[in-house]
C-alpha positions in Angstrom: 0.3 -0.2 -0.1 1.0 3.5 -0.7 0.2 7.2 -0.3 1.2 10.3 -1.9 1.1 13.8 -2.2 2.9 16.4 -4.4 2.8 19.8 -4.1 4.2 21.6 -7.4 5.5 24.6 -7.9 6.3 25.7 -4.8 8.7 28.8 -4.6 11.9 27.5 -3.1 15.3 26.1 -4.1 15.3 22.6 -4.8 19.2 22.6 -3.3 17.3 24.0 -0.1 14.2 21.8 0.3 16.2 18.6 -0.3 18.6 19.1 2.7 14.7 19.2 4.9 13.7 15.9 2.7 17.1 13.7 3.4 16.6 14.3 6.8 12.5 13.0 7.2 13.3 10.2 4.4 12.7 6.8 6.5 11.4 7.9 9.5 7.8 6.9 10.6 4.9 9.9 10.2 4.6 11.0 13.8 8.7 11.4 14.3 8.9 13.3 11.3 6.0 16.0 11.7 7.4 16.4 14.8 11.0 16.9 13.5 9.2 19.2 11.3 7.5 21.4 13.1 11.0 22.7 15.1 12.8 22.2 12.3 13.8 26.2 11.3 13.7 26.7 7.8 11.1 27.6 5.3 11.3 24.2 3.6 10.2 22.3 7.2 6.8 24.4 6.7 6.6 23.2 3.4 6.8 19.7 3.6 5.2 19.5 6.6 2.3 20.4 4.6 2.8 17.8 1.9 3.5 15.3 4.3 0.1 15.6 6.7 -1.9 15.7 2.8 0.2 12.0 2.1 -1.3 11.1 5.5 -4.4 12.2 4.8 -4.4 10.5 1.3 -3.6 7.4 2.6 -6.3 7.4 6.1 -9.1 7.2 3.0 -7.8 4.1 2.4 -9.7 1.0 4.4 -7.8 -1.0 6.6 -4.7 1.1 7.1 -3.5 1.8 10.2 -1.7 5.5 9.8 0.2 5.1 13.1 2.5 2.6 11.1 3.2 4.5 8.2 6.7 5.6 7.4 7.9 7.8 5.1 9.0 5.5 2.0 10.1 8.3 -0.4 10.6 12.4 -0.1 12.1 13.8 -2.8 12.2 17.3 -4.3 12.4 17.8 -8.1 13.4 21.4 -9.4 10.9 23.1 -11.2 10.6 25.9 -13.8 12.6 28.8 -12.9 11.7 32.4 -13.8 14.5 34.6 -15.5 13.9 38.1 -14.2 16.5 41.1 -14.7 18.4 43.7 -12.2 19.8 46.7 -13.5 23.2 47.5 -12.5 26.2 50.3 -13.1 27.0 51.5 -16.7 24.0 50.1 -18.4 24.5 46.8 -17.8 21.5 43.7 -16.4 22.5 40.9 -13.9 20.7 38.0 -14.1 17.9 36.8 -11.3 17.0 33.5 -11.2 13.8 32.9 -9.2 13.7 29.3 -8.6 10.7 26.5 -8.1 10.5 23.0 -7.4 8.1 20.0 -7.3 8.1 18.4 -3.6 7.1 14.8 -3.3 6.5 12.4 -0.3 5.5 8.5 -0.5 4.5 7.1 2.5 4.4 3.0 2.6 3.1 1.3 5.6 6.0 -0.8 7.5 6.1 -4.5 7.5 
């Protein structure tokens, strides 16, 4: 049994969000939610929301014990990058890259 949740086009760099996703991969759901609550990063709030959605998705299936769920997969892929320009001295322009990402969490029952 698998339950999955995704958040797409989230306005955070994938590199920053992967730090938090790596920290919770393989944990029990309760432990991971508690750890995310006290992690002082923007990505922790976003991943907490996706993880809660995955738990809600899993609870809709009959015969699933939410207390036995573990995070089987948690990964962050790069989304599209918005390209903007910053005006600089002497008529130059430097690029600004506004990065986005897709956060995916997959839960499975512990065997």
